[in-house]
N, C-alpha and C positions, 0 to 999 in steps of 0.2 A: 274906243277912245279911253285911254287909261290915265288921262291927266288928272282925274279926280282923286287919285290915290292919296296924295299928300294932304289935300283938304279934308279927306275922310279921316285920316289919321289924327288931324287936329281936332276934329269934332269928337272922336271917341275919347281923347284925353280930357276934353272939357265936359264929358258926360252928357253931351247933347244927343237926344234920341234920334235915330236915323233908321231908315230901311236899307239894309246892306244890299249890294249887288250880288254877293255870294254868301250863301250859308254853308257852314261846314259842320256836319253832324259827326259827333265823336262818341260813339257807344263804347263803353269800356267795362271790363270786369277783371279785377285783380291784375291791373296793368302797371303797377307802380314801378317795376324794374326799368321800363323803357318810356314811361309816360312823359317825363320832363323833356327827353330828347325829341319826342314826337311833337309836343306842344311848342317847344322852342323853334323847331323847323318851320312851323306854320307862322308863328309870330314874327319871324325874321324875314318873311317874304317881302319882296319889293312892292307887291300889290297889297293894299291895306283895307280896301272896302269890303270887309267880311265880318261875319259873326261866327263864333264857335259855340255849338250847343253840345255840352257834355252830359250824357246820360249814364250815370254810374249804376250798374246793375247789381246793387247790394254787395259791393266788394268787401272782402274781409282783410285786405292788406292795407297799405298806406295810401291807396288811391284817393280816398275821400279827402284826407288832409292836403295832399298835393293839389288836387283840383280846386279846393276852396282857396288855397293860397294864390293860385294863378288867377282865379276869378276876382279876388280882391285887388290884384295889380292891374287888371285890364278889363275895362267895362264891356268889351266886345265878347267876353266869355260869359255864357250862362251855364250854370251848373245845377243839375237836378239829380236826385238820388232816389232810385226805386226802393220802396220798403222791403221788397222781396225780389229775388231773381226772376224776371219775366221771360227769360230765354234770350238767346243771342239774336235771332232774326227779329222777334218782336221789338227788341231794344234798338236795332237798326231802323226799323220802321218808325219807332217813336221819335227819334231825332229828326227824321225827315218830316213828319207831321208837324213838328214845332218850328220848321224853318220859315223864313220870311223873304228869302232872296229870289231873284230871277234865275240864278244858277245855284246848283247844289253839289256838294262834294262830301263823300264819306271820308272819315279819317279813322285811324286806329293807333293804339299804343305802339305797335310794331312797324309802323309806316313813317318814314321820314320824307317830307317834301323838300327836294333839293332846290337851291336858289333859282328863282325865276319860274317855278312850276305854275303858280296861280296866274301870273301875268300872261304866260304863254298860252295857257288854256283859255283864258278870257279872250285874248286876241283872236284865237282860232274860232271861238264861238261867234265873234262879231265881224269877222272878215271872210272873204271868199264866197263862192256861189252856194246858195242854199243855207239852211239853218240846221246844223247837226243836232242830234238828240244827246250825243255823248262825244266828248273830246277827251282823249287820254294820252299821256306820254308813255314811253317805255319805262320799265321798272327793273331795277337791279335786285337780284335775290341774294340775300346773305343768310348764313346759318345752314340748317339741315334741310335743304330743299329736295334732296334726293336726286337732283339732276346733275349731269356731268359738267365739269368746269367749262365756262364759256357758252353754255346753253342759253339761248334767247327764246322768250315766249313768241309763238306765232302771232302775227297780226290778225285782229278780228275786224279791221277797218273795212267798210264797204259803203260805196255811194251808188250802188246799182239802183236803177229806177224801179225794179220789181222787189217788193218786200220779201218774196220767197227766195230770191237770190241772196239778199242780205242776211236772212236768217240761216241759210245754208252755210255762208261764210263764217258766221259766229259759231254755230254748233260744231263745225268741223275743226275749228282752230282753238277754241277756248280751253284754257288749262287752269291757271291759278286765280283768275278773275281779279287780278290787280287793276284791271281797267276800271273797276268801280271806285278807285281812288282818284280818278280823273274828275271831269266836270260834266254834270248833267244839266240839260234843260229841265227846269223844275216842272213846267207845264206838261212836257212829255212824260216825265217820271210819274206824275200824278195819274196818268191814264193807265198805268200798269197795276198789277196786283201787288207790287213791291215784293218783299221776301216772304216766302212761305215757311211754315215751321216743319220743314223736312230737309234732309241733307241735299246739298247742291242746288237749292232753289235759286241761288244767284245765277246759275246757268240759264234757268228759265226766264228770269227777269231780264237778262242781257238779250235773250232771244226776242222777248216782247219789244224791247227798245229797238232792235234791228227791224222789226216789222213796222215800227212807227216812223223811222227815218234813218238818216245817214249816221254812221259811227266813224269818227275820224281819229287817226293816230298821229301824234307828234313824234317824229323819228329821232327823239333825243331822250336820254335817260334822265328823268327829272323826279323819279321816285326810287326809294330804297326800302325793301321789305325784309325784315329779319324773321325767317321761318323758325318757329318753335315746335318742338316735339309735343305730342299729345294735345294739339289744338286743332287738328284737321278733321276731315270727315271720318277717317278710319277710327279715330279716338272716340268720336261721338257714337258711332255704330256699335263699338265693342265695349263701351263703358256705360253702365246704367246711370251713374251720377253725371257723366258728361252729357248724356241724352237729356236729362232733366234741365241742366244748365243751358243746353242748346235750344230746346223747344219750349221750355216753360211748362211742359206736361209731365205726368208721372211716367215711370219706366214702363208700365204696362201698356201705355198708349203707342208704343213703337209699332209701326206698321209691319205686316207680314210681307209686304212687297219689297223686293230688292230696290236699290237705288236706280238701276237700269230700268226696271219696270215702272217705278214711280215717275221717272223723268219722261218715259215714253208717253204716259198718260198726260202729264202736265204740258209737254210740248204740243201734243195734239189739241188740248183744250185752249192753249194760250191765245190763238188768233180770234177765237170766238167771243172773247171778252174785250176786244179792241175795236176802235172805230175804223174798220176796214170793209171794203166791198165783199159781197158774198164770194165772188170768184177768187179774190185775194185770200180770203180766209181758207178756202179749200186748198189753194196752192200752198199756202204757208203751213197748214197742217201736214200735208204730204211731204213737203220739203224738209220740215223739222224732224219728223219721225224717220224719214229716209236717211238724213244726215246723221242722226243719232245712232242708228244701227250700223251704218257704214263705218262710223268712228269706232264703235264697239268691236265690230268684226276686225278692223284693222289692228286695233290694240291688243286683242286677245286671241287671235288666230294665227296659224302658221302661214307659210308661203302660198299654199293653195287658197286659203281664205283671203289673203291680200290680193291675189290675182283676181278673185271674184269681185272684190271691192273696186278694183281698177276697171273691171268690165262694167260694173254698175255705173261708175262715174262716166265712162265713155258713152254708154247707152243713154244716160240722162242728158249729156251734152248734145247728142245726136237729135234727141227729141226737142231740144231748145228749152228745157225746163230750168 
């Protein structure tokens, strides 16, 4: 029921305290270039019952001034500034820990919420069979994505009854993780380890969510992301200063493990920290590691390797796993 939206808007203009239905966590570091566009896209949504929690990770550009100006204009915005840069993923976790909503969404300076995004996600959360742990719309990529024109991200949606089948679908298909700018069930997200301080930990977080419940896709483009150079995983790995900004640790703390090896370990460990049955944990560990290596083989091997991946997929289906 979205009829509360207008009354909620009235309450925030009168500065009456409320517990919002949706909390939007907005971690940011030196995002002044696109910050106003991102915040305006949220504030102009037809759904109004939300709060925005901005955690400024010790920005050195005009981010602080812009955020404080927005917070003065709209009481739904809470702005906090870290004295020092605590790292990208710890800052993402910080805004989640500060949230008060039944549902939670991450936002970013390079993400625009297109009209109707929040209301569509809330409606999907509250209707239909079951209660999804994550609802996300499709996302349009702008800027230097490195993908061919017209390319669309594969869907990671899965409502399979078995957690192992859901996690298989996620790991096989996940690419840019723009799904994290959809809407989470806060209770489900609290059961995960959130984001770790290692590259691609958002892959593992998404896999954990799939183990906990349904992931649902809205087949409409309701997000737009501007891809920027030198902000991705490759930049973090190859740049000591980027690693410090990413993890909050010093450059010497970088692991000797490759991303592939670290993800293998984390995928295997993930189900053992979740409220699953023993048999489900075993099945999820096997499915996650298998899907991870099948994906790596497919992406980095030639025709012979891909035929082997297809054979593994057929063999797995024959076993009914």
